[in-house]
N, C-alpha and C positions, 0 to 999 in steps of 0.2 A: 504494500500499500504506500502511495506517494502522497504526502501532504505538503502544501505550500508552506513556506516560512511565514512567520507573522511579523508585519512591520511594527516597529516600536510605537508608532503613533496609534496603534490599535489597543494599546494597554489602557484600561480604565483607571484613570489617576485619582478620581474622587468618587464618592457614592452617587448613586442615581438621583438622590434628593437634591444634590448640588448641580445636577445637569438638567433636571426636568421638574415634573410636578410631584413625584413621590417615588417610593421604592419600587412600585410596579411599572414606572415609566422606563422600561427597558424593552428591547426587541426580543422576539422569540422566533428562532429558525427551526422549522419542523421538517423532520425527515421521516418518510414512511417507507419501510423496507419492502413490503409487498408490491407497492406501486413504483418503487424506485424513483420517488419524486421528492422535491424539496420546495417548501413554500415559506413565505415571509409573513410574520404576524407580529402583533403587539402582545406583550405578556398578559395584558388584561383580557385577551381573548381565549386564555386557557380553559375557562369553563365550557366554552363552546367547542373546543377541540377534544375534550373528554366526553364520556357518555355515562348515563345512569348505570350503575353496576360496576364501574371501575373503582379501584382503590388506589389512592395516593398514599404511599408510605413515606413518612417524614422522620428526620432525626431531630430529637428533642434536646440534644446536648447543648449546654450553654458554653459560650466562649470565655475563657479566662484572660485576664490582663497578664499574659504569660511572659512578657519581656521585662527584665530588670537589669539596671546598670550595675556593674561590678568592677572589681579590679583583680588582676592576676599579676601579682608582684607590683611592678610599677606601671603596667600597661592597663589601659581601660579596655573592658570587654562588655558585651551585652549577653546576658544569659537568657536563653529561651527554655523555659520550663515546659517539657513536652508531655511526660506521662508519669503518673505515680504508680510504682510497682506494688506488688502485694505485700512486700516487707517494709513498705514506708519510704523507701529510697525513691529517687526521681531520676528518670532519664532527661538529660539536658543537652543543649547545644550551645556552645560558646561561639560568638561572633564578634567581629571587630567593628566598632562604630566608625561611620564615615562623617563627612562634613555636611551631609544633607539630612541628618536625623534618621537615616536608615543604617543598614549594616552590610558588611562584606564577609564572606566565608573566611575561616581561618583553620589551621590544623587543630585536631583535637588534642585533648590531654595537656600535660602528661599525667600518668597515674600518680596519685598522691598530692597533686597541686591543690592549693587552697585558694578559693575565689572569695575575696571579701565582698560583702553585700551591705546595702544600707541598713541602718538600725543596729550595726554591730553583729550581724549574722554572717554565716559563711557556708560555702559548699566545699566538700572534699571530693575531688574526682577520683573514682576508684578503678573503673575499667571500661573499655569500649562496650557498647551494647551488643554489638554483633561483629563477627569476623568479616562481614561484608565491607566494613569501613570504620573509620575513627571519627566521623562527624558527630555521632551521638554517644554520650557517655552516661554510665550510671554513677550517680553521686549521692552522698549522704548530706542532708540539709540540717543545719543546726536548729532552725525554728520549730517550735512545738506545733504550729498550725500553718503549713506552707500556703494553703489556699487563702486564708485570711491575710497572710503576709503579702501575697501577690495583689490582693485588692487594695492593700495600703500603699505598696511601693511600685507595683507593676503597671504596665500599659499594654495595649494590644500589639502583637507582633505585626511589624510593617516591613514591606519589601520595597526595593529601589524604584519600581515602576510607579509607586504612588506619589502624590504631590505633597502631602503633609499628614501629620498626625490626625487621627479621628478619635472621638470619644468611644468608650467601650460599647455604648448603645448602638453605634453604627455597625458593630460586629455581631450583634445578637439578631436571631431570626424570630418571627412571630411564634414559632413553635417551641422555642427554648424554655425550659423549666429548670427549677433548682434540681441539682443532681441528687439522686438517691444514694444508697450505699455502694453503688457499682462503680464509682469513680468520681473525681472532682469536677470534670468538665473538659472542654476541648482546648488545646493550645491554639488552634486556628479554626476559624468559623466554618461550620458546615454550610458553605455559601450558596449551594443550590436553592436553599429555602429562603434566601434573603429577599427576593422580590415579592414574596407573598405578603399580603395585608389581611387584616381581620375582615375587611369588606369582601375581598376576593375569596377567602376561605368560606365565608357565609354563602356566597353565590355557588361555589362549588358543591357545598352540602345541599343547598336548595335544589340543585339539578340532579341530585342522587348519587353524587360522587362521595365515596367514603374516605375519611382521613384516618389513617392508622399510624401509631407511633413505634418507633424503635429508638434505641440510644446507642450511638457509637462515639466514644470520645476520641477525637482526632489528635494525633501527635503532630510534631513539627515536620512539615514537608521540606524538601530541598528544592529551592529555586534554581539551583545550578547543576545538581548531580542527577536529577530525575531518577532517583532510586525507586524500587518497589517499596510498597508500604511496609513498615515494621509492625509487630504485633500491637493491636489496639483493643481496648476493652469495649464490649458490646453487650446488649441485652435485647432480646425479642420477646415481649410479654405474650401470655396465652391468648389474649384478646386479638392481638395483631396476627398471630399464627392462624387463628380461626377465621378471621376476615379474609386473609390472603387465600387460604385454601378454599373457602366458600365462594369467593369471587371467581377463581379459576374454574371451579366445578360448574358455576352457573354461566360461564361465558363471558365474564368480565375480565378486564385487563388489570394487572398489577403494575403500577407505574411507580418507580423509585424516584424519590426526590433527592438526587445526589449519588455519587459513587459510594459514599459511606453506607447508604441504605442498601445498595446492591451487596456490598460485602457482608453486612449483617444478615440479610435474608438468605443469601447463598450459604452462609456459614451455618444457618439453622435448618437448611433443606436437606432432604435425603436425595438419593440418585433419581427418584421419580419426581422431584420438585415439591414434595409435600413438606411444608414448614412446620416445625415444632417450636414450642417455647424453648429458648436457649439463652445462655449467657456465658461470660468468661472472656477469654482472649482469642482473637483471630488473627492469623497471619496469611489468610487466603489471598492469593493473587489470581484474578480471573483473566483467562486468556482465551483466544479463539479456539484453541484445542480443547480446553476444559469446557467452555461454553457456559451458558446460564440455564438454571432449571426452574427457579421460582419467580423470575421477574420477566415481564413482557415489554416494558418500556422504561425509558429513563429521561428524566428532566435534570439537566445539569448545565454547568457553565461551559466555556470554551477553553480547552486545554492546549498547552503548548505541544507542538508536533512531536517532540521527543519525550513527552511525559509517559510514564508507565500506564496511567489511566486509560490511554487510548487502546490498549490491549482489551480492556473491559468494554469500551465502546464498540470495538470491532466485533467482539463476541456477540453483542446485541444487534448491531446494525449491519454487519458485513462490510468488507473493505470498500466495495464499490460505492455504497451509499455514503459511508463515512468520508471518503475522499470528495464526493460531490458536496456534502454538507460543509466541509471545511473550506473548499474552494469557493462556495457561495459566501461564506462568512467573511473571508478575506476580501473578496471583490465587492461585497456589500458594505464594507466598513463596520462590521460588527466589533464590539468591544470585548476584550479578554479579561480574565482574572476575576477576583471576588466581587468587584464592584461593576462587572460588565454585564453583557447580554447573556441570554439563555438559549439553550438548545434542547428540543424535545424529540426524542427518537421513539417512534412507534412501530409496531409490527407491520 
């Protein structure tokens, strides 16, 4: 599959609210696999593109203010708090601050290094998270309540394509709720749900589209390395499993809002696509060879051509349609990244 490169000017630098009338004032590019066609819509048309009996599955994880300034010896660093482990330690990424208020990648480690943090707290880097690379490290944090600490000293993770810092509220979705005991929240926003508003959700429900929740706490992605996802904590409740199975048995379509939702549902599905209530950690990577079993459609943002998420999209849409969708997106001036436009892939 050949995808066009994405011109830098197509990066969404500010939230939709600063470009238009509201969160849902984004564009929606729709690809239909059976027809092999692509159509251009506004996001507000979504209720008319779905049908009664369809189920939209959404991620309810809240976004954490996961970036904190620190010092490693005499050098300033920015710590991205990624994922809380079962033993209370954290997976973290250290980055180098730049002159724009964003950050640049830096080598990981070394083991035993102590990162000084505001308020007299500290992190001790212990070991790389994985043999696949040293970008993410497991670290012991000195603070008694790291999540409360982040809300006092942290800010949302921001990447170089954005124009300026935004408040934490800009990184929450209408579906986000306080985290139960299955994890503290997401290091980065489950951004596919960002354009939804309460009014739009009400219209969807009034047209017979069901909304079902899952939780998957996203870790820190790599804007440079395009790595496959690391293990993330997820939960599929019994009510969602029942709705998904009932919809598919009755001829409805299961449409995931975001790649995180696909990972959660597919992690909870058997080889026949039957979803069960499940939770824990998932390191599932969905490829065209593996395919999808429980999901019929996907509403997502636009991903970089070298991102591993495109393997999942290809599994859903097929290479021909996906190439057509992304070609149309580039030619049509669609905007990329978490504040950008949306893409709906249907059977």
